[in-house]
N, C-alpha and C positions, 0 to 999 in steps of 0.2 A: 692585402697581403696576409693578414692574420687569418682570414677565412681559408685561404689556400693552405696555410700551415696546418690549420685544424683539419681540413679535409685530407691532407696528405698523411697526417698522423692517424686519422680514422681509417684510411685505406690500409695503412701498414698494420694497424691493430686488427683490422678485419682479415687481412691475409694471414696473420698469426693464428687467429681463432679458426679460420677456415682450414688451415693446414692441420691444426690439432684435431678438428672434427673429422676432416677427410681421412687423416691417418687412422683415427679410431674406427671409422666405418670400414676402411680397407682391412684392418686387422680383424675386425669382427666378421667381415665377409669371408676372408681367407680361412679363418678358424671354422666358420660354419660349413663352408664347402669341403674343407679337408676332413672335418669330423664326419660328415655324412658319407663322403667317399671312403673313408677308413672303415666306417660302420658297414657299408656294403661289402667291402672286400673281406673284412673279418667274418661277417655272417656267411658269405659265400664259401670261404675256406672252411669254416666250421661245418657247413652243410655238406660240402664235398667229403670231408673226413667222416662225418656221420654216415653218409650214404655208402662210403667205402667200407666202414665197419659193418654195416648191415649186409652188404654183398659178401664180405668175407665170412660172416656168420652163416649165411645161407650156403656158402661153399664148404663150410666145416673147417675153416682155417682159424687157428688161434689168433686172437687179436694182439698186435704189439702194444706196448705201453702207451705210445702216443695216440693210437686210435681208441684205446680204452679211455684215456683222459678226455678225448673229443666226444666219445659216446656219453660219458658222465656229464660233461659240460652241457651238451645238447639237451640231455634229459632234464638237468636242473633248470635250464632256461625255459624249456617248453612245459615242464611240469607233467610229463607223461612217463609211464613206465617204460623201461628199456625193452626193446624187442628181443625176444629169445630166439635162438637158432631153431629152425624148423627142418625136419627131414621127412621124407615121404618114401613109402614102399614102392616096389616096382608096379604093384597094381594101381596104386594111386597115381603113379607117374603115367601110367597108360591112360588114365581117365582125364588127365589135365592137359591142356594145350594153351600155353600162354604165348605161343609164337616164337619161342626161343629154343636154342639148343640146350638140352639139359644133360650136362656131362655126368657120367657115372662116377660114383664115389665108392671105393672099396668093392666094386663089382656088383653090389646088390642094392645100394641106397643112392639116391640122387638128391641134389639140393638145387632148387630153381635159382637161376642167376639173379632174377629180380622177383621178389615176393610181393603180393598185395600188401599195402600198408595204409595206415590212416592218412588221409589227405593232409599234406603240408605244402604250403606254397613254395618254400625254399627247396624242399626235397623233390617235389614234383617237376621242378624246372631243370633237374639234372638228368642228362642222358648218360647211358652206360655203354661202353664199347669193349667187349671181351676180345682179346687177341690171343692167338696161338703162339707157339714157341718161335715161329718165324716172323711174328709181328703182323700176321694177316688177320683181318677183321672177321670174326666168327659172326655170321649173320644172325640177327635177332629181330624181334618184331616191334621194337620201340620206334616210334615215329618222331622222337625228339631230336634225333641226330640231324644237324644241318646238312643240306644236300651237298655242300661244298667241302664237308669235313672229310679228311683222311687222317689216319693215325699219325701222330707226330713222332717221327723217328728219333729226333733229338731227345724228346721227353722219354721215349722208351729206353734209349741207351743210358740216359741219366738214372732212370729208375733201376735198370739192371745193375748199375754200379753202386748206387747208394740205397736201393730198396724202394724209394719213392721219389716223386718229383712233382713240384707244384709251380706252375708258370701260367702266364697269359700269352696266348697266341692269337694271331690275326689270320683269318681265312681269306680266301679269294672273295672279293666283293667288299672287303673292309670290316667284316663281322669279327668282333673280338670275343674270344672264349677263354674262360678260366678253366685250366686243364689240370687234373690231378691223376697222376699215373702211379700205379702200384705193381711191383713185380712179385710173382708167386713162384719162387724157385722150387719149392717142394710140393706143389699142388699136384696130386695124381691125375687130375682131369686134363682135358685138352686146353683149358684156359691157363695161359702162362702169365699174362699181363692184363690188368684192367685199367682202362682210361675212362675217367669220369669227367664230364664237361658241363659247364654252365654258360650258356650264351648271355653276354652282358648287355645286349641291346636295350632291354628295358631299364636297367640301371643307368646306362649312359643317357637314355632319354630323360630320366628323372634328374640326373646331374645337369644336363643341358638346360632343362626347364628351371632348375634351381639357379644356375648361373645367370640365365636370362632374367629371372626374377630379382636376383641380387643386383644385377646391373641396373634394371629399371628402378628398383627401390633406391639403390645407391645414388643414381642420378637425381631422383626426386629429393632424397635427403641432402644431397650436395647443394641443390638449389635452395632448399629450406635453410640449410646450414649457412649458406652465403648471406641470405637475408637476415637470419638471426645474428650472424657475426657482425654484420653492418649495424644492426640495432644495438647489440651489446657493446660494440666499439664506441658508438655514439653515446650510449648511456654511461660508459666508463669514462669517456673524455669530457662529458658535459660538465660535471662539477668543476674540473680543472679549467675548462674553457670559460665557464661562467665566472670563476674566481679571477681568472686573468682579465676578463672584461671589466669586472668590478674594480680590480686593482688599477687597470688602465684609466677607467673613468674617474676613479678616486684621485689618482695622481693629476689628471687633467684638471679636475675641479679644484684641487688644492692649489695647483699652480695658478689657476685663474684668481682664486681668492687671495692668494699672497701677492700677486702681481699688482693689484690695485693699490693696497696700502704702501707697498714698496715704492711705487711710482709717486704717490703723494709725498712720502717721506723724502725721496730724492729731490723732487721739485721744490718742496718747502725748504730743504736745506740749501739748495742752490740759490733760491731767491733771498733767503736769510743771509747768505754770505756776500751778497752784492753790497757795494758801498752806498748805493742810493736808497737802501731799504731803511726805513725809519724804525725807531725803537718799538713803537706800537705794532708795526707790522711784524717785526721780529718776534715779539711776544705772542702775537696771534699765530704766526707760523710755528713757533715752538709748541703751542697748544695743539696744533694740528698733528705735529710729529708725535707728541705724547699720546694723543688719542689713537692714532694709527698703530703706534707701538703696542699700546695696551690691547688693541683689537688683535694684532698679530700674535701677541703673547697668549691670549685666550684661544685663538685658532690653533696655534701649535700645540698647546696643552690638550685641546680636544682631539687633535689628530693623533697625538701620542697615546692618549687614553684609548681611542678606538683601535689603534695598532696593537696595543697590549691586550685588549679584549679579544681581538681576532686570534691571537696566538695563545690565549689562556694564561697570560702572565700577571693578571690582576689577583692579588692576594686579598681574599675576603675574610673578614672576621665575623662569622655567623654567630649571632647571639639572639636572645629574646628581646624583641623591640616592642614596647607598648605603643600602640598606634595613637591613642588619645594624646599622649605627651608629644609624639613626633609631629602630628598634624598641627597641634597648637604652636609648636616651635616654628614650623614652616610658615604658619599664618603670621606670626610676629615678625619673622624675617622679611616677608614680602609685603607687610602692611603699608610701609611708606611708598613702595612702588605702586601699590594698588591705589593709594590716595592720589598719587601724581596722575594716574590714568583715569581717576574718577570712577573707579570700579569698587564694588563692595566685595570684600573677601572674608568669608565666614567658614566656621567649622561646625558642622551639624553633629548629631549623635555619633560618636566614634567609639568603637570597641574592638577588642581582639589584640592578640599578641602574636607577632609573626616571627619566623625564623629567618633573619636577614642581617646584612651588614648595615648598621644604623647610619653610618656616614654616607654610604652609597645610596641607600634608600632615600635619605634626605636630599641628596643631589638629584635623584630622579624626580622627587616631588617639586623641587624648586624649578626644574626644567619645565615640568608640566604646568605649574602655576604661571611661570613667565609667558609660556605660549598662550595660555588661557587669557591672561591679562591683555596681551597684544591683540588677540582676536576681538575680545569684548570691547576694549577701548576704541579700536578703529571702527567697529560697528556702531557703538554708542555715539561716537562723534559724528558719524555720517547720518544718524537718525535722530540726533538731539535727545538722547536718553541715556541714563546710566545703566550699567550692567552689573551682573552678579557672577561671582565665582565661588563655588561651594565645594568644600572638602568633606569627605565622609568615608567611614569604614564600617564593615559589618562582617560577622562570622557566618559561614555557610557550610555546615557539616564539618569536614576536615580542613577546610580552607578559609581564607580571609580575603575579603574584597575591599580594595581602596578605590574610591572614585574621585575624579576631579571634573566637575561639571561647570560649564559656562553658558552664558546667554548671548554669546557673540554671533558673528556672521555665519558660522558653520563652515563645513568643508564640502565642496562639490563631490559627487560620487566618483568622478573620473580621477580625483586626486587622492582618494582614500587608499587605493591599492599601492600608492607610491609614497605615502606620507612618512614612512620610516626609511626611505632611501636617503643616502648621504648626499648632502648639498641640495636636496630637493626642496624647493620653496614654492608653495602653492599660491601665494598672494603677495601683494605689496607690503602688507604688514610684516611679513616674515622676511622679505627681501631687503628691507631697509638696512642701513648701516648698523652693525652691531650683531647681526644674525647671519651665520654662514650656512644654516640649514643642517647642522649636525646634532642639535639638541635631542630630537626624537630618536635619532639613530643611537646616540649614547644611552638614552633612557631604555630603549629596547634591549641593547646589549647587556646593560647592567642588570636589568630584571631577569633576563634569561640566564645570566651567570649566577643569579641567586635562585635558580630553578623556579622562577615565576613566569607569568605570561601577561603581556600587555595587549590591549585591543582598543580601537577607537570606533565610535559610532557618531554620526553627525548628520544634521539636516540643515540645509541652507536656510538662513534666516531665523533658525530656532536655537542654534547653539551646538556644542560638542560635548560628548561624554567620553572621558578616558578611564578605562577600567584596568586596575592591576589585580591579578589573582596570585596570592602568595600562600605558602604553606603555613598552617598554624604551628606555633612553637611546640605544642604537645605532640604533633605528628612529624616532627623533624626527622630527617635521615642524615646519615653521615655524609659530610661534604668532603 
């Protein structure tokens, strides 16, 4: 059921990530398509105005302010000099033949309707249709005019009313044309209206290809986004899921550890309350109750300590702790227990001053020594020999190392990776009454709370080495 809950939460978080990524991709795609489409339209409109300005210059018509601005903007964009009006004499007119009608101007000078110009892709794609006063097409030699094109009457009427008209029209066959119409009311020539057009087929092809590309790339990115969202969701929920599983396992193990002594206490109390129980049996049962109560007291204290460490509520008094004094104190405290186990407990050369909480560091050392004595005593009893536990410290650069080494049974490789897990017990020596498997977990949490590191190396049949790496007091940082 928990796995289904985790999967459901992961799916919902994935959907949230996916919606955010998909929305971002859609917005970027729309912006890209709209930007390029707007660029095409603005460039086409500017080219039409520039072309119209050129045509009017060749016809000798003064440019209105909007076409002057368009001419200047085009020139600034292209970095080319503005074209100057050109006029030709009648003699020159007679020697030129560009295939167009060359209307007379002032009776003696003519201006070609379309003059040769430096090649420009945008300008060269524009066709020019000169119209007379009746709106009839004056035949010209350009071959850019689409076969299905006829002068747009609505555009002509709009241009006659307002002077100019800019619109997009659709020809027979579905061809779309951007059309710019300009009315020349005072032009003395036969040309009364100019319609300039630019076929949009190539631009529409580019936009369709862009849209196809955006869709293909978008689908691919959506697939990638879905996979990434699933991974991100799993990674985001994994710490919470692992914490939940640890908490669930912790509660289950704590319940199991408490159930046994509670059962013993209840049974002992029930037997002690019977009338047929002798005084000797009652004293023995009272001793059992006392032992189990003491065990439960230690267990609850350890559980509370771990809980406070998990939420960072342990207050540490970080001071300078001379290791020589601390190791000798720990050796004296555990000497009687070492004698009971038949194990030699010694302190070798110890040096260094660490930045730590003295009481908590002493608690860690006592846990490690107790574990070492259990391993060494059990192994020595099984092999008929005494063992040794050695305490030592040394400085290494900016750090100090504390080691607890024993000659006990060692720890198998498959247990080393879980040795710091709560309630984990790797052998019978640890699982016997009095040990709930929380000691190393507490030691690890306390050392990490003091910004240190603990590690264990071991070899079966040769012993175990526990190493604490702590900060030298001279290198302490604010806690």
